[in-house]
KOLDRENMAR-91947 format. One record per residue: residue in one letter; x, y, z of N, C-alpha, C in turn. Coordinates in pm, whole numbers, padded with zeros to 5 digits, always signed. Example, Ala and Ser with C-alpha at 12.3 -4.5 7.8 and 13.67 -1.06 7.14 Angstrom:
2
A+01319-00569+00780+01230-00450+00780+01320-00330+00780 S+01285-00225+00708+01367-00106+00714+01290+00003+00787 
This chain:
101
X+31610+23776+04022+31692+23810+04135+31628+23760+04265 X+31497+23782+04282+31429+23734+04401+31437+23583+04412 X+31429+23515+04298+31436+23369+04298+31570+23322+04353 X+31679+23387+04309+31812+23351+04355+31825+23376+04505 X+31774+23491+04552+31779+23523+04695+31707+23418+04776 X+31587+23383+04736+31510+23285+04812+31573+23146+04807 X+31635+23111+04695+31706+22983+04688+31822+22981+04787 X+31898+23091+04793+32008+23100+04889+31957+23100+05032 X+31850+23175+05054+31794+23186+05189+31750+23049+05240 X+31680+22975+05161+31629+22845+05205+31735+22735+05203 X+31845+22758+05134+31952+22659+05132+32036+22664+05260 X+32025+22774+05334+32105+22789+05455+32245+22839+05427 X+32273+22881+05305+32407+22927+05270+32420+23078+05269 X+32316+23150+05307+32319+23296+05307+32378+23343+05439 X+32485+23425+05437+32545+23471+05562+32451+23565+05636 X+32459+23566+05767+32374+23651+05849+32443+23783+05878 X+32368+23893+05876+32428+24022+05909+32460+24028+06058 X+32562+24103+06092+32598+24118+06233+32611+24267+06265 X+32614+24299+06393+32640+24436+06438+32541+24537+06387 X+32594+24639+06322+32514+24751+06274+32407+24703+06176 X+32443+24611+06089+32346+24560+05992+32223+24501+06059 X+32246+24423+06162+32134+24361+06234+32052+24465+06308 X+32118+24564+06368+32046+24670+06438+31958+24751+06343 X+32010+24783+06225+31932+24859+06126+31815+24775+06078 X+31837+24648+06055+31729+24559+06014+31617+24561+06117 X+31651+24549+06244+31551+24550+06350+31479+24684+06358 X+31555+24794+06353+31493+24927+06363+31398+24956+06247 X+31436+24916+06127+31350+24945+06012+31226+24857+06007 X+31223+24752+06088+31104+24668+06095+31007+24717+06201 X+31052+24805+06290+30967+24859+06396+30906+24990+06348 X+30774+24999+06355+30705+25118+06307+30740+25243+06386 X+30771+25227+06515+30797+25344+06598+30941+25395+06591 X+31027+25329+06517+31166+25375+06503+31169+25504+06424 X+31255+25593+06469+31266+25723+06403+31403+25748+06344 X+31412+25859+06276+31534+25899+06209+31652+25905+06307 X+31630+25965+06423+31739+25981+06520+31799+25848+06563 X+31714+25749+06588+31763+25617+06630+31846+25551+06521 X+31795+25557+06400+31862+25493+06288+31995+25561+06259 X+31996+25694+06260+32119+25769+06235+32223+25739+06343 X+32180+25728+06467+32272+25698+06578+32343+25564+06555 X+32268+25465+06509+32328+25333+06484+32425+25339+06366 X+32385+25401+06257+32473+25411+06140+32599+25489+06176 X+32582+25596+06251+32695+25681+06288+32798+25606+06373 X+32759+25498+06438+32853+25421+06520+32959+25350+06435 X+32939+25346+06304+33035+25285+06212+33080+25391+06111 X+33198+25454+06134+33244+25562+06046+33257+25521+05899 X+33303+25400+05874+33317+25353+05736+33180+25347+05667 X+33083+25292+05738+32948+25284+05684+32890+25423+05661 X+32914+25514+05754+32866+25651+05740+32917+25712+05611 X+33045+25696+05584+33102+25749+05461+33042+25687+05336 X+33018+25558+05340+32957+25489+05225+32815+25539+05200 X+32739+25557+05308+32600+25603+05294+32598+25745+05236 X+32686+25833+05285+32693+25969+05231+32730+25966+05082 X+32823+25879+05047+32865+25868+04907+32749+25822+04817 X+32676+25721+04861+32564+25671+04782+32454+25777+04772 X+32425+25843+04883+32320+25946+04882+32354+26058+04784 X+32480+26093+04776+32520+26197+04681+32525+26145+04538 X+32541+26016+04521+32541+25958+04386+32400+25959+04327 X+32298+25956+04413+32160+25957+04363+32099+26097+04366 X+32185+26198+04376+32139+26336+04381+32064+26371+04253 X+31950+26432+04271+31873+26479+04157+31940+26601+04096 X+31920+26622+03969+31979+26736+03902+31938+26864+03973 X+32037+26942+04008+32011+27070+04074+31996+27062+04224 X+31983+26941+04278+31970+26927+04423+32108+26943+04487 X+32114+27012+04599+32245+27028+04664+32294+26895+04721 X+32425+26877+04730+32476+26752+04786+32442+26742+04934 X+32424+26620+04982+32398+26602+05125+32531+26613+05199 X+32526+26673+05317+32647+26691+05397+32635+26627+05535 X+32515+26583+05569+32496+26519+05699+32435+26381+05680 X+32455+26298+05778+32398+26164+05772+32245+26170+05774 X+32190+26264+05849+32044+26279+05853+31988+26307+05714 X+32053+26399+05642+32009+26431+05506+32020+26309+05415 X+32129+26235+05431+32150+26117+05347+32041+26013+05371 X+32007+25990+05498+31904+25891+05530+31769+25937+05476 X+31741+26065+05488+31613+26117+05436+31608+26104+05283 X+31718+26131+05217+31720+26121+05071+31702+25976+05025 X+31766+25883+05094+31759+25743+05054+31631+25675+05099 X+31582+25712+05215+31465+25644+05271+31509+25523+05351 X+31425+25483+05447+31460+25373+05537+31478+25241+05464 X+31395+25215+05365+31401+25085+05296+31532+25069+05218 X+31568+25170+05141+31693+25163+05065+31813+25165+05159 X+31806+25245+05265+31913+25247+05363+31933+25107+05421 X+31825+25043+05460+31833+24908+05515+31903+24813+05417 X+31861+24818+05292+31920+24730+05191+32069+24757+05173 X+32107+24885+05171+32248+24920+05155+32331+24874+05275 X+32280+24901+05396+32353+24863+05517+32371+24711+05522 X+32266+24638+05491+32277+24492+05491+32377+24445+05386 X+32370+24503+05269+32465+24466+05163+32609+24496+05202 X+32632+24617+05254+32767+24654+05297+32816+24565+05411 X+32728+24535+05506+32772+24454+05620+32799+24310+05578 X+32721+24256+05487+32746+24119+05440+32875+24110+05362 X+32903+24213+05281+33027+24213+05203+33148+24230+05294 X+33139+24324+05391+33256+24346+05476+33279+24231+05573 X+33174+24158+05610+33191+24042+05697+33231+23918+05620 X+33230+23926+05489+33260+23811+05405+33348+23857+05286 X+33472+23901+05313+33553+23963+05209+33586+23872+05090 X+33584+23742+05111+33613+23652+04999+33490+23614+04921 X+33373+23667+04961+33246+23645+04893+33211+23498+04881 X+33237+23424+04988+33206+23282+04990+33097+23257+05092 X+32989+23193+05049+32881+23155+05139+32906+23013+05187 X+32874+22989+05313+32885+22852+05364+32778+22765+05306 
């Protein structure tokens, strides 16, 4: 999988994230970024917020209560997985036909 990603990356055919995806990428690369900043950016996109809550509840551990807030969802997923999900969702929604240039 990493080989395919790097081949696409170096070929110049990988689409670039825009908007919220790019903001989350930047925030998760900064050590001083906190939960509140990241949640504020995700919350600016209601569709993304719903998707993140859905994924966080899909990975619920047995017996763990479902998450009901975006803060809980981000804490359950962690910044790294959140970043990957946001980038994936933003690339798919910005490229509905799944065609790379």
